[in-house]
C-alpha positions in Angstrom: 21.0 -13.0 34.9 18.2 -11.9 37.0 18.0 -12.8 40.6 14.9 -14.3 42.1 15.6 -13.2 45.6 17.2 -9.8 45.6 17.8 -6.9 43.4 19.7 -6.8 40.1 23.3 -8.0 40.2 26.0 -5.4 39.9 27.1 -4.4 36.4 23.8 -5.2 34.7 22.1 -1.9 34.3 20.8 -2.7 30.9 23.7 -1.1 28.9 25.4 -4.4 28.2 23.5 -5.1 25.0 26.1 -3.9 22.5 27.7 -7.3 22.2 24.6 -9.1 21.1 24.1 -10.2 17.6 21.7 -8.5 15.3 19.7 -9.9 12.4 21.1 -9.0 9.0 19.1 -6.6 6.9 18.5 -9.1 4.0 16.9 -11.6 6.4 14.6 -8.8 7.6 13.8 -7.8 4.1 13.0 -11.4 3.1 10.7 -11.8 6.1 8.9 -8.5 5.3 8.5 -9.3 1.6 7.2 -12.9 1.8 3.8 -12.0 3.2 3.5 -9.2 0.6 4.2 -11.7 -2.2 1.7 -14.1 -0.6 -1.0 -11.4 -0.8 0.0 -10.6 -4.4 -0.3 -14.3 -5.3 -3.8 -14.4 -3.9 -4.6 -11.4 -6.1 -3.1 -13.3 -9.1 -5.3 -16.2 -8.5 -8.2 -13.8 -8.8 -6.7 -12.3 -11.9 -6.1 -15.7 -13.5 -9.8 -16.5 -12.9 -10.8 -13.3 -14.5 -8.5 -14.0 -17.5 -10.0 -17.5 -17.8 -13.6 -16.1 -17.7 -12.7 -13.4 -20.3 -10.8 -15.9 -22.5 -13.4 -18.7 -22.6 -16.8 -17.4 -21.6 -17.0 -13.8 -22.6 -14.9 -13.3 -25.7 -12.7 -16.1 -27.0 -9.5 -14.1 -26.5 -6.1 -15.7 -27.1 -4.2 -13.2 -25.0 -6.4 -13.8 -21.9 -5.9 -17.5 -22.4 -2.2 -17.1 -22.6 -2.2 -15.0 -19.4 -4.2 -17.7 -17.6 -1.6 -20.3 -18.7 1.1 -18.0 -17.3 -0.7 -18.1 -14.0 -0.9 -21.9 -14.1 2.9 -22.0 -14.6 4.0 -19.1 -12.4 1.9 -19.5 -9.2 3.2 -22.9 -8.3 6.8 -21.7 -8.9 6.2 -18.7 -6.6 4.7 -20.9 -3.8 7.7 -23.3 -4.1 10.1 -20.3 -4.0 8.4 -18.9 -0.8 8.6 -22.3 0.9 12.3 -22.9 0.1 13.8 -19.5 -0.5 14.8 -20.7 -4.0 16.4 -18.0 -6.2 15.8 -20.1 -9.3 12.1 -20.5 -8.7 11.5 -16.9 -7.9 13.4 -16.0 -11.0 11.2 -18.2 -13.2 8.1 -16.7 -11.5 9.3 -13.2 -12.5 9.8 -14.4 -16.1 6.3 -15.9 -16.1 4.9 -12.7 -14.8 6.5 -10.6 -17.5 6.4 -12.9 -20.5 3.0 -14.5 -19.9 1.3 -11.8 -17.9 2.3 -8.3 -18.7 3.2 -8.6 -22.3 0.0 -10.3 -23.5 -2.1 -7.9 -21.5 -0.1 -5.0 -22.8 -0.9 -6.2 -26.3 -4.5 -6.6 -25.4 -4.5 -3.0 -24.0 -2.8 -1.7 -27.2 -5.2 -3.6 -29.5 -8.3 -2.4 -27.5 -7.3 1.3 -27.4 -5.3 2.1 -30.6 -6.5 -0.2 -33.3 -9.9 1.2 -33.6 -11.7 -2.1 -33.2 -14.9 -1.6 -31.3 -16.8 -4.6 -29.9 -19.1 -5.4 -27.1 -16.4 -6.6 -24.8 -14.0 -3.7 -25.1 -14.4 -2.3 -21.5 -14.2 -5.7 -19.7 -11.0 -6.4 -21.7 -9.6 -3.0 -20.7 -10.5 -3.5 -17.0 -8.9 -7.0 -16.9 -5.8 -5.8 -18.8 -5.2 -2.9 -16.5 -5.8 -5.1 -13.4 -3.5 -7.9 -14.6 -0.7 -5.5 -15.6 -0.9 -3.8 -12.2 -0.9 -7.0 -10.1 1.9 -8.7 -12.2 4.0 -5.6 -12.0 3.7 -5.6 -8.2 4.6 -9.3 -8.2 7.7 -8.7 -10.4 8.8 -5.9 -8.1 8.5 -8.0 -5.0 10.2 -10.9 -6.7 13.1 -8.7 -7.8 13.6 -7.5 -4.2 13.4 -11.1 -2.9 16.0 -12.2 -5.4 18.3 -9.5 -4.3 17.8 -10.4 -0.6 18.3 -14.1 -1.3 21.4 -13.5 -3.4 23.1 -11.8 -0.5 22.2 -14.6 1.9 23.3 -17.4 -0.5 26.8 -18.8 0.4 29.2 -18.1 -2.4 31.1 -21.2 -3.6 34.6 -21.1 -5.0 35.0 -22.1 -8.6 38.0 -24.2 -9.5 
C-alpha cells in the first residue's frame, strides 16, 4: 500500500507482482474477436442489402434471394451470441454463413463465369458474389475462433 505521508514502505519496490492473477488467453481472445465480428456483421448487413437489391430489383435471382434470407436468419443469431457468449448461437451463425451465404454465391459465381450465359447483369452479379463470399468467409473464420475460445471457457459437466 502506498503511504500518503512518507516514502514507499519497505519491501515494495515493484517486484512483488508475480503472485497476481492473470487473465486467461481465451478470455483475451474472446474480447479481441467480438469487436471484429461486430464489424463483419455490419458489413453483412450491407451485403444482405446488396443481395436483396440484386435479387428483387435488378435481376430476379434466386441465389441472391436465398443469400438475403440467410442474412435474415444468421444476423440475429450472431448478435444474440455476442451478447450471451453462446456457443450454440455462434455455431448456427457459422452454418448460416456457409449454407445460405457462401454456397449460393459460389453457385452464382460458377454460373456467371463458366456456363457461358451472358446477360446485362453479369458484372453486378460477379461483384456481389465475390463481396458476399469474402465477407461471409471472414465471419465464419471469426466465428470458428470464438467457438474455440468459448469451448475452453465453458465449464465441463460430468456425465453420469
